[in-house]
N, C-alpha and C positions, 0 to 999 in steps of 0.2 A: 298677727296670725300665730297660732300655737299648734305645734305638732308634738305628739307623744311617742312617735316611732322611735324604737331603740331604748326607751325608758320604761315602757309599760310591760308588766308581766305577761308572758305569752298566754297563760291560762285565761287571763281576763279578755284578751282578744278572742280567744276560742269561745268563752262564755257569751260574749256579745254577739258573735256570729250565730251560735245556737239559738239564743232567744230571739234574735232578729228574724231568723228563718221561721221559728215556731210561731211568732206573731203573725207573719204573713200566711202561714199554713192554716192557723185557726180562723183567720178572716176569710180565706177562700173556702174553707170547709163549711162555715156557717152561712155562706152566701147562697143565693139561689131561690129561696122561698118556695113558691108553688112549682117553679120550673126546675126543681132540684134534680129530678130524674132525667130531664132533657139535658141539663148541664153535664151530668156524669156521662151520658151517652156521647155527647160532643167531645168530652175530654178523652174518653176511650178511643174514639176515632182519631183524635189528634195524636195520641200516643202510638197507635198502630203505624202511623206514618213516620215516626221518629227513626233516625239511624240507630244501628245496633252497636252496643258496647261489647267488645269481645270479653271483657272481664266478668267474672262471676259476681253477682250481687247477693247480699245476705240480709235477711230480715231477722233482727235479734229481738227476743222477748226477754226483758230483764225485770223480774219481779223485785219488789222492795218491801220488806216487812219490819225493818228495824230503825230506819233513819227518817226523820222528819225535817222539814224546813220551816224555820221560824223567821217571819218577816218583821223587821223593826219598824219604828215610826217613820223612818226616812223613805220607806217603800210603800207602794200602794197596797192596801189590804187585799187578800185573796189572790187566787191564781190570775184572774183577768187575762188580758192579752199578753202573754209572756211572763207570767208570774209577777207582774207589777214591777218589772226591773227597769222600765224606761227611765225612771228618775235617776238611777245611778249608772246606767250604761249609755247616757245620752250626751248632753252638752258638756258636762264636766266629768269625764270618765275617771275612775280611780286608777292608780298606777301600780299598786301592790295589793295582794290578797287581803292583807290586814285592813286595808281601807274599806272593805266591805262590811266590817263588823257592825256598824250602825244600821245596816240595811238588812242583812241576811245572816243567819247562822244555822248550823246543823245540830239537831238534838236527837236523843235516843227515844224511840217509841216503846222500848221494852220495859221501861220503868213503870212499875205499877201493874204489869201484865198479870201477875199471879193474883193480885188483889181483885182484879176484875173478872177472873175466870168464872167464878160462880154466877156473877151477874149476867155475863154474856150467855151462859148456858140457859138461864131462865128466859132471856130475851128471845133466844132461838126457838125454845119450846113454845112460847106464847105466839110467836109469829108463824109457827107451822113449818119451819124449815126442816127438811129431812135430809139426812146424809145420803149422797148420791152413790149408787153402785158403780163399780168400774165397768167401762164399756169393753167391747171386744178389743183384744190386743193389749189389755192391761192398762190402758190409759183411763184415768178417771173422767167421768162426765162433768160438765160445768155445773156448778151449783147455782140455782136460780129458783125464784118463786113461781116462775112460769115454765111450761114445757119448752124444751129446746127446739127452735125452729130451724128450718133449712137456711143455710147461709146465703145471703144476697149481697150484691154490691151496695156501696154507700149511695143513699138517695132512694133505695128501693126497700128499705126496712123500716120498721116502726122505731127502732133505736135512732136511726138517722133523722127521722122526722122529729123525734124528741129534741135532738141536738139543734135542729133548725128552728125550733120554737113550737113544736106540737105537744099534745098530751097534757091537758090541764090537770087531770086526775093524778098523773105521774108527778107533775111539778108540785102539787100539794103534798103528795106522799113524801117526795124528796125533802121538801121544806120542813115537814113535820119531823122527819128522821134527823135532819141536820140541826134542828133547834136544840135537841138534847145531846147530839153527838159530840160537839167539841168539848163540853165540860167533862165527859167521862172517858175520852179517848186516851187509852194507855196511861191512866193515872194523872192526866192533866186536868186540873180543877179550875183553872182560870178561863176567862172567856177567850183569851188569845191562845187558843189551842194551835199546835203546829200544823202546817200543811203536810198532808201525807201523800207522797208520790207513790201510788200503789204499784205502778208498772211503767216501764220505759220501753217504748218501741223505737228501734234504731235501724236505719238502713245504711249499709256500708258496701263498698266493693271489696274485692279480695285483698286489695292493698292496704285497707284500713281507712280510706278516705270516707268521711261521713257525708252522706247524701241527703238524709232526712231524719227528723226526730219528732216524736209525739209523746207527750206527758199525760198519763192517765191519773187524774187526781181522785183521791178518796177523802173528802173533807177539806175544809179551808180554815184559814185563821181568822176567827172572829166574824165570819160571814157565811151564809148558806151557799153550798155548792150544788152541783148537779149529780151528786152520788158517785159511786164507783164506776170507773170506766171498764171494768172487767167484763161486764155483761154485754157490751157492744164491741168486743175486741175485734171481731172479724171485719165489720165495716170501717172501723178506725184504721186497722192495718191496711185494708184495701185502699182507703183514701190516702194514707201515707205513701204507699207505693206509687200511686198515680201522681201525686204531687212531687215526689222525689224524682220521677222521670221527667215530668214537664218542667220542673224548676229545681235542678240539683243544687244542694248546698255547696258542695265542693267545686273544684274547678271543672270547666268543661261546659259544652252546650247541652241543651236538652237531648236525652237519649234514653233508650230502653236497653236492659241487659239481655245478653244472649241466653242466660240461664239464671234462675233465682232459686235460692234455698232458704228454708225457714228454720229458725232455732227452737221451735216448739212443735211437738208431734201433732197435737190436736189442731193447732192453727194451720199447720201444713195440710192436713186433710180438708179443713174448711175452705182453704184457698184453691184447692185443685180445680174447681169449676169456674173460678173467677179470673185467675191469672192468665189463662189462655186468651181471654177476651182482649188483652193488651198486646197480643202477639209475642208473648214471652213464654219460654219453656220453663216449667217448674220441675225441679229435681225430683227423682223418684222417691228419695228418702229424705227425712229432715236432717238438718245439720247436727253433727255430734260434737265436734270441737272446732274451734277457730281462734286465730290470733293474728294481729297485724304483722306484716312483714318487718324485718329489721330496719328497713329504710324509712319507716313511718315517723313523721315529725309533725308538730303542731303547725309548722309553716304550710304543709300541704292542705290544711283545713281552712286557711284564711281566705276571705273574700274581700274585694275592694269595697270602699264606702265613699259616699259623697262627703266632701270636707265640711259642708254646711249643714245639711239635713241628716247626715249619717245613714242614709238608706244604702242598702247593700247592692252589689252588682246583680244579684238574682232578683231584685225588685225593679231596678231601673237600669238604663244604659248609661254608663259613665264614660266621660271623655275628659282628657286633660285640657288645661287652659291653652288656647291656640297660640299664645305668645310665649309663655315660659315653659310649657309642657311639663310642669312640675306638680300642679295641684289638680285633683280630680273633682269634677262636678257632674251632677245629674242633668243639668240643663242651664239655659241662659239665665233663668231666674235666680238660681243659687250663685252663679258667677257674679251677677250684678249686685246681689246682696252682699257678697264678700268683698267686692270691689269698693263699695261705698261704706264699709263698716267704719264706725267711729270709736276712738279717735283715729286719726289718719294713719298713724304708724303701726296700727294693727290690721289695716286693710290690705287686701290683695293689690290694690293700686300702688301702695308703697312698696310691697315686697316683690311684685312681679319681675321687674328687671334684675333684682338681686337673686331671685330664685333661678332665673335664666342663666346667670353666671355660675351658680352652684351646679346646675345640670351639665355645664361644659366640663366639669371635673370627673364625670362618670367614667370616661374611658381611662383616665389616669389612675383612678382608685381601683379599677378592675384589673389593671395590669400587674398581676402577681403570677409567680411561676407554678402555682399548684394545679394539679389535675384532679384533685379530690373535691367532689361537689355534692355528695349525697350522704345521707345517714345522720346519726346522732353522735357526734364525737364525745359528748359528755358521758356516754356510757363507758368510756375508757377509764373513768375514775372509779367505777364500781368494781368491787372485789380486788383483784390483782392488777387493775388497769394501769397504774403508773409503771408497773414492771414492763410494759410494752415499749418503753423507751430503751434504745440500744445502750450498750455499755459506754461509760464515759471514756473518751479517748485518753490514752496514757499521757500525752503531752498537752499542756495548757494551750489555749489559743495564742497564736503568735502576734496577731493583730486585733484590731477592733472591728467587729462585724457591723456592717451597715445595711445588710439586706437579708431577707429570708434565705436566699439561695446560698449565700456564703455560710450562713450558720448551719443550714441543713447538710451541706457538703461536709463540714468539719464534724458535725454530730453524728453523721452516718445515717441520716433519715432519708427516706424516699419522698419524692415530691408528691406522691399520692397518699401520704400519711396525713390523717386529720389532726395530728397533735398541734398544728399551728393555731387551731381555734382555742386551745388551752394555753399554749405557750406565749400567746400574744401578751399576757399579763407580765410574766417575768422578763420577757424580751423588751417590753416597753420600758420597764424600770431600768434595765441594762442600758438601753439607748439614751434615756434621760441622763443617767450618771456619766456615761462615757462620751456623749456627744453634746447634749444640749446645755447641761450645767457648765462645762468648761467654756462654751461659746458665750453664754449669757451672763455668767458669774465667774469670770476667770480668777477673781481675787480670792475665791474660796479654795482654790488648788485641790479640788475634790479627788482628783485621780491619784494623789499621793497620800490620801488618808488611809489608815489601817483599820478604821472602824467607822461605821455609819449607822445612825439612828434615823429611820424613815417612818413617818406617819402615813398610813394609807387611810384617807378620810372618806367618810360616808360609804364605808365598805359594806357589801352585802354578798353578792355572788362571789366576789373576790375571796372572801373568807371560806366559802364553800370549796374553793379551789386552792386552798392553802398549800396542798402538797406540791403543786407545780412550781411554787416559788422556790423550792429547793434548787431549781436549775440555776438560780443566781449564784450558788456556791460553785457551780461548774464554770460559769462565765467570769466570776470575780473571785478567783481562789485566794487572792492576797488580802481580801477585805473581810473583817468580822461584821456581820450584818445583824441588825435588830429591826424587825418589822412590827409596828404596833398598829393593829386594825382598830379604827375608831368609827362609831356610827350608831345611831339609835335603831337601825335596822338589823343589828346583830342579835343573836339569841340572848335573852336576858341572863340565862343560866351560865353563859360563857363570860360574863363580865368579870374583869380582874384576873382572868386566867393567864398563866404564863407557862409556856412549854418550849421545848427545843426540838427542832428537826436536826437529828444528829447523824453524821456519817463517820463511822469508825471501821476502817477497812473496806470490805467489798459491799457493805449494805448501809442503807439509810433507815433509821427507825425514829420513833418518837418516844421520848422519856415518859415513864408512867405518870398518870395523873392529869394528862392533857385531854383525854377523851378522844384522841385521834390516833389512828394506827395505820401504818403502811410500811412496806419494805420495798426498796428500790435497788435493783442490781446496778452496780457501778463497774463491774468488769475486773478491775485491777485494784490491788491494795495501794493506797496512795502514800507517797513519800511524805513524811512529816506528820503522819498520824491523823488526828481527828479534826473535823471541821463541823461547826455548829451554826445553825440559823435560829436565832432567838425570836420567838413569836409571843406577842402580848395582845390582849384583847380588852377593849373598853367599849361597852355597849351603852353609849351615850353620845349626844351631839358634841361636835368638836369644841364648841365654845365653852362647854362644861368640863373639859378635860384639864386635869391638874397634873403637873409633872415637869421634868426638865425640857428644855427647848430642843427640838429635833434638828438634825442637819438638813433634812429635806422633807417636803410634804408632797404627796402624790395622790391624785384622785382619778378614778376611771369613769368615763362616760358620765360626767358630773351633773349636768342639767341644773345649773344654778337657779333658773327661774321656775323650776317645778317643785321646789321644796322650800318652805319658809325658813327652815333652820339655817339655810345659807346666809340669810340676812344678818344672822348673829355670828356665824362661823367665819365669814369673810372679814369682818372687822377684827376678829381675834387673830387671824393670820396677818392682817395689817399691823397689829401691835407687835407681833412676834418678828415680822419682817424677815422671815426665812424664805429661801427659794421654794416656790410652790408651783408645781407643774400639774396640768390636768389634760385629760383626753376628752374628746367628744366624738360622737358617731357621725356628725355632719358639720358642714360649714355653717349651716343655719344655727345649730346649737352653739357654735363659737360666738356668733354675733349676739345671741341672746345672753350668753354668759358675760360678754363685755358690757352689755347694758346693765345687767344685774350688779356687776362689780362696781360700776360707776354709781349706781343708786346706793349701794351699801357702804362704800368707803370713799367715793370720789376719785378712785383710781381707775385702772383699766386692765386690759390684757394685751399681751404681745400678739402680733399677727400670727394666725395659726399656720402650721406647716403639716403636710401629710406625714403620717407615721409609717415608716417602712415596715414596721412589724405589726401592722393592723391585721385584724382577722380577715381571712380570705373569703368568708361567707357574707354575702350581701343580705342585710336585713330588709325584708319585704314590708313596706309600709302599707297601711290600709287606705289612707286618703290622699296619698301623694306618690310620685314616682322618683323622688330624689334618691341619690345614692347614699345609703346608710350602711356603715360598717362599724363593728365594734372597735373602739380605739382608733378611729380613722385619722383624727387630727390631734395635734399637741400644741398647747400654748402655756405660757406662764403668767402669773399675776404681776402687774406693774403697779407698785404701791404708790399712793399719794405721798409726795415728799413732805417731811416734817416742816412745820411752820418756822420760817426764819432760817432755813438751812441753805437757801440760795441754790438748791439743786434744780435741775431742769424738770419741768412738770412732765407728768406721764403723757405719752403720745395720745393725741385725740383720735376720734374715729376716722375711718377711711373716708375719702371724699364721697359726697353723695352721688348716687347714680340718678340720672334724670328720671323723673317719675311720670309715666303717661297720665293723661287727663281723663281718658275714657277707657272702659273695658275693651279688650281686644274683640274684634269682630270674629264671628265663626269662620271656619276655614272656607266655607262655600261662598262667602261674600268677598268682594274685592276690598282690600284694605286701603283706606284713604290716607293721605298725608296728614299728620297731626303735629301741631306745634308742641315742642317740649314744655311740659308744665314746670312750675316752680318746685324745686326740691323740698320735700317735707322735712321738717326738723325732727331729729331723733329725740324721743322722749327720754328724759333722764329721771 
C-alpha cells in the first residue's frame, strides 16, 4: 500500500478535489436527454426540501483574458471531463507542483494581441457583430449575434439543449469557427493552441469554503470545442447553484443557503426570477467586495477519497475498513481488490493488522498541551511575523527541555500561540542534539562540542522557514552552529549561497547578499556580544554534494520510498557513516523508510519513537484515517557493518504480525473465527 498523506503539496490535493467535483458536475449537467426539463424540475423540488445553511453563499464570476492553459503530451487533449487531468491526478498522483510540468503549464494569451487587432476588426465587420449599447443602470448588454432572450433555468433554454446534444446547425457553425480559431488565437500559430478559460464560476460560503465550480471554455488545444460559454452564462450559473446545493464540494451534507449574493450585476438581475424556485432568498443588490476570513485554509476544502478508485466523498459513501479503521473504501469491491493486491506485501491483507496498531497511537500523538487549533500559522512569517516571538529570557536554560510545555514556560509563550507549528523544526534539531545523539552515539560526546556542522537533507519547506532556526542560538548558546540545506527541491538561484543569521545586541539580522531579511527582537543585550548562525545552501541531491564531512545529518518528513534520489543518497550516508536522524509524519512512513534503507544499503533503521516536539496540528489525509503529524516520529539510520569488522549486524525488522487470510466482513455481518494465516515475508 502507498499513502502520500503528509508528503504531497496541499495545492495538488486542492486541484484534485476541484477537478473531481467538476467532472461529476459536467456528467450530471449533460445527462437527461429528452427528459432534461423534468430532471431539473425534480432537482428543484429536491433542493426546496433541503435544510437551510445559515451562512451567506456567494456566486463569483471571474473573467479571464490573459492566461491560457497548455496541456502537454501526458494529458488528454482538450477540456474533456475535467480538463483531461485524470491521467495525472489518478493512480500515480504527483507530490510537488513541479511534477505537473509534463502535463500542464500556464501561458500568456496577450502575446501577439496587437498584431491580431486589425484582423479581428475585419472578422467582426464581416460577421455583422454590432457593438451593444448600455442598458439602463449603466450595465452593458451582452454581446451576441442573436437578440437577448428572457432568462430561463437549465433544461428550458436553447443553450441548454445545445449542451445536451441539440442544434445541428450550431454545431456546424462552432466547428467551422474552431477550425480556424486555434491557429490565430493570440498569436499562437501552431496547431496546439492553448486552452482559454474565458470565465470561472465559483460558489463559496462567507467563510471561503468552495462549494462548486464551473469552467467556461473558449477554444481548446488542438481540438474543436463548443464555443464560448459566455452566451449561456445564466443556465450554467443556475445549474452550478443547483448542483452545489445538492452535492456541495466542501464539507457538510446537502443544503441550501439562507441567502445568496452574486458578484456580477447583470447575472444578479437574470437570476432574480430563478433563485426563488429553490427556496433561496437572493440579496437585493449584487456583491461589491468579498474575501475569505482569516481562518481560511486549504484543509477546509479537502474531501475524503476511496483508497482504490479515488472517488470523492461527494460521489460515493466512504467507510473505513471494519478491522483496522484506517483505510477508506467506497464499497466491498474496492476493499476486496485492495485485499488481494499483488505482490502480497503491498496488499491490505498484509498491512491491515499493522495499520490497526498504528491507529492505537492516535490518542498518544494527540496529547499535547496546546489549545490553538485554527488559522494559518505560516502567516506569522510574513512581514514582521518573527517579531511576534517574545523577548529572549535573560538567563540561559538551566536544564534540557523535554516537552513543549517546559519550553513554552521558559520562553514566555502562551499555550494558545501557533508558533509551535513553526518551532517544531528547530526544537526537533535541539531534541536530537541534546537527547537522541548522546543516547545512541555516546562516543561522539556531542554535548561538549563548541561547534557543529549539520546537513539538513532533502530540504524544501524547511529552507522557506529558515528564520525560525535562529531559535537554536537561544537554546544552545554555547555552540557555534552551521546549517547546510541540501536538496534538488531548493531554488536553483540559491545554490552555493552562504549567509549568516546574526545577533548583535538586541536584534537579529541577516548579512547583505543573502536575499533574506528579518529582524527579531531579543529583549536584552547579551553578555559576550555576538552570536551567529551560518547558513549554506546546495540545490542538488545529497549524493552529489562535495565538501567536508558533517557532524550530524537531519531530514524532516523524509519519505524515502517516494523519491528515487534516496536510493543514491542513502548509500552516500552509508559511506560517510555519520549520525543521521530523520523524522516521519506517521509510523507507516517509518516502516517504509526501513524497507527502503534495506534495499538501498542492506542496513536498517532504529525503532521509531514519538517526537515530543512534533507539530500539534493533525494532517488530514484524503484516503485514510491514520494519525499524521509533521515530525511525529524520529529514527536514525543503522548502517550495515563493514565486511570483516566482526561487528554485530543491524537489527532486523520487527516480528511479523499475523496476517488475516480473508478480508474483514462488514460490520453488519457476524464475524466468524478465522485461522491465523502464515505471515507474509517482507519484500527487500
